[in-house]
N, C-alpha and C positions, 0 to 999 in steps of 0.2 A: 540128498539123503539116499542111501542105497541099502538093500538087504545084504546078507552075507553071500548071496548068490552072485553078486557082481564082484568077481575076484581080481581081475587084472585091468581095471580101468583107472587106477590111481595116476599112472604116468600121463595118460591122455588128458585127464582133468587138470593135472598140475600144469601141463603145457598151455592150458587155456586160463590159468589163474583161478581155478575153481577148487574149493575145498570140499572134500568128500566127507560126509558125516555118516557114520554107521552106528547102529545101536550096539552097546557093549555085549560081549558074549556072556551068556548065562552059565556056560559050562566051565568057566574058570574055577580052579580049585582054591585060589587065594581069596581072602576076604577083601571086599571093595572098601576103599576109603570113603569118607563122608562126601568128599568132592566128587568122586566117581558116581556115587549113588545119586547125588544132586544132578549131575550131568545126565545120567540115565533117565531120571524122571523128566528132565527138560526135553530130551530127545523123544521120549514116549509121548509127551503132550503134543509135540510138533507132528509126530507120526499120525496121530488121530486126524489132524487137519489135512495132511497130505492124502490120507485115505479118502477123505470127503471130496477132495478135488478130483482124485482119480475116478471116484464113482460118478461125479458130474461129467467127466470126459467120456465115460462109457455110456452115458445117456445118448450120445450121438451114435446112431446105429453103425455108421461106417467105421467108427473107431472101437467097436466092440472087439474083445480079444479074439473071437472066432468069426469075425466078419469076412464075407467073401467080397473081394474087391476086384473089379474088372482090370485086366492088364493095362488098359489105356489110362486108368486113374492112378496107377502106382507112381507115376512121375509127379502127381499133384498131392501126394499124401503129406509131405512136409507142410505145404501151404494149407491143407485142410486142417492139420493139427494146430497150426498157428491161429487160424480163424476160429476154430472151436475153443481154444484157450482164451482168445480175446473175448468171445461171447461169454464164457464163464466168468471172466474178470468183471464184466459189467452187470452180471446177475446179482441177486441178493447176497448179502454177506453169508459166509460159512459159519461165523460165530455170532451168536445173538448177544 
């Protein structure tokens, strides 16, 4: 799932057999069909859970958006992200 800010990643994701899901644009002048409204609600409900996961990731100080990382640690950031996400996966459920 990506916001409208990620403009040119469709080809990269398609080459890796990944489907990109974007929330529908609200600025559209045409009226949405029932199926489009239903899909928009489904995406919105998933987006809430994604925001919860992102907030858990940001609990790790090294992964904060404005964290200062020493140059020697930059090569390890991918592994740090993988470990942090693994720890999050074994934590309590996001949904009660």
